Structures are given as structure tokens and as C-alpha cells.
N, C-alpha and C positions, 0 to 999 in steps of 0.2 A: 591917227594912232590912238588906241584906247588907253585911258589912264587907269592906273591902279588906285582904287579907293579903299581906304580903311574905314571900316564901320565901327563907330564908337559904341561900346557895349552900354546898354541902358542900365542905370543904377536903379535897383529895385528898392522900394520903401516898405514900411510896415503895411501900408494900404494894399500893395501888391501881394504881400505875404498873406494878409488876412483873407484875400479872395481865393486862396487855395482851398481845396476840399478838406474838411476835418480829417485829421490823421495822415495827411500827405507827408511823405518822408523828407521834409526839407527844413533847413534852418536858414535864417537870413543873416549872412555873415559879410560885413563890409559892403552892403548893398548888392550882394550876389545871393541868389537862391542856390543853396548847396544841398544836393541830395544826400541824405544819410540813410543808407540801407539798414534793414533790421539787424540788430546785433546777434552775434552767435550765442548759443546757449550758455557757454562758460561766462561770458560777459554778464548775462542776466543773473546767473547764480551768484557772482561776485556782488552785483548791485543788491540782490536780495539779502545777502549776509550783512552787508554794511548797513542797509536800511533797517533791518531788524534791530541791530545793536543800537543804532542812533535813535530810532523811534522809542524803544524801551527806555533808554536813558533820558530822553527829552520829556517823555510823558511822566516818568517817575519824578522828575525834578521840575515839572511844570514850566518848561523853558520856552515853548513856542510850538512851531509846526515844522515837521519834516515832510517833504513832498518828493515823490518819485516821478521820474520822467515817464511819458512825455507830458510836459507842461511848458507853455511858452513863457519866457522871461524877457521882457522888453527892456532894452538898454538905451536904444535910440531909434530914430526913423530908419536906420540902415542896419541895425543889429538886434535881432530877436533870436535867442538860442533856446535849446531844450537840454539843459544840463541833466546829467544822470540822476543826481540827488541834490536837493537844496534844503537849507534850513533857514527859517525866518524867526527871529526872536519875538517873544510875546508882545514886546513894546512896539513892534513894527508890522503886526499882522494886517494893518490897513493897506499894505501894498498888494495884498491878494485881491485882485480884481475879478470881475465876472468871467472874463475871457483869458486873462493873462496875469502874470506877476508884473506889477507896474513899478519896477525899480530893482536895485541890486539886492539879492538875498544876502544874509549875513555870512553864510557858508555855502560853497559850491563844491561838489565832488564830481569829477569826471573820470570815468574808466576808459582808458585808452583802447582804441581799436584801429585797425589799419585804415579804415575809411575816414576817421576823424582825428587821428593823433596830431597831424600837422596843425589843424585849427585849434585843438585843445591846448597845445603847447605854445602856440604863437598868437594868432589873431584874437582868439577868445580870451586867452590869459591876459593879454594887454588890455582888453576892454574890461575884464573883471577887475583888474588892478586899478585902472583909471576911474571906474565908476564907483569904487568904494566898497567892493566885496571885502569883508574883513578877513576871511580865511578861504583858502583854495587848496583842495586835496587833489593830487594827481595819482591815480591808481593804475599801475602797470601790470597787467596779468601775465605778460611774458616774463618779466623780471621778478614777478611776485614781490613787488615793492609798492610802498606808499610814501609819497612826499607831502608834507604839510607846510604850506606857505601862509604867512600872516602879512597883512597890509600895514606897513609902517610909513606914514606920511606919503601915501600914494605909490609906494613901491613894495612889491612882494619880497619878503625875506624868508629863507628857509628856516622853519621852526624846528623841524625834525624829520627823519625818514627812517624807514626800516625795510630791509630786504630779506626775504625768506623767513627770518626769525626776528624777534623783538617786537616792540609796540610803538605805536604813534599816539601822541596826545594832542588834544585840541586846546587852543588858547581861549576861544570864546565859549566852549562847552567845558567849563572848569570841572576837572575830575574825570573826564572821559578818557579812557585809554583802550585802544584796540590792538589786539595781538594779530600781526599779519598772518601768522600760521593758521589762525582760525578762519581767515578770509579766503585764503587760497587753497584750502583742503581739497 
């Protein structure tokens, strides 16, 4: 009588990920290659609006570098993500490698989409928290909301949020305030 065999899924590593063709729509999440389809135009409009506000502020105040996705951010052999927007302070610019960001950025911003929301809110958020990302923004286009979390002793705490109206402020980018209404117009 035939026996039922369960096949153990292979854990992928950064080496496997690195062998993908440039621009392949994947992220390495928990040792699994997760396909992330191209975002919808509204998602990209939101990214553009936030990126412009951040980059103007950061450049004006000579604070570091803001980078727009897609760019690989290496957290471990089984976790390499492409956050929507990252900020790296000027005292840590040495983590910008030739092929990837080699360590946790100071600030990560993820715009939720149906294909990635679960990962952004669970697995990736946990890795961001544990790896020492200082600030994490979750941007929800459906709710027209932004939540800002700060890392306190290895745990994210909600610094502030705004939905439809109001502003969010950054802890690490002192003086930065973004009106949510301007982002979701």
C-alpha cells in the first residue's frame, strides 16, 4: 500500500534570492520567496507624495538619505525585503552597500496593499522591531490613515496616528509633520 509522504518545503536563503533576475517581483520573507505584484497607481501616488515631503525635509536639514523602493534591505539570511520607503541617518550611511542595504534602516514606511498587508503588519513588522528599526510607519490607503510606531527597547509603541484628517509626526526626524489629507488627496 502506498504511503503518503509530506514534502518539506525548502528554506530559501539570501543566496537563492540573489540568483533571481534583477527586478524579479519577490521578497524573501521568513525563508520563503514571496511574489509581490506591481502596486496599483494609487499606491504609487501615495509613495510619491510621502517621498517628496520626506526628501525635501531630509535634504534641507542634512539628515541622511531617503530611498524609494525597490531596493533590497538585508535583515538576515532568510529575510530580505523591499520596503516602500526607507530613511538612513547620515551617521549610518555606511550600511548602503553596492547591491543592498546591509542592516536595518532608521525609518521604514510601508504602504499597505492587498498582496502585502499581512506581511507588512505581521512578519515584516516583527523583523523590523527585532532588528532595531527605530521608526515604522504603516500607511493605509483604504482607511486614509497613517500610524507611526517607535522602537522602545525592542518593542514598537504607537507614537501617533491620523485618519482622514490631522497630522503625524516623526520621532527621529525632529520637526517633521505630515498632514494626512495632503497624502490621500
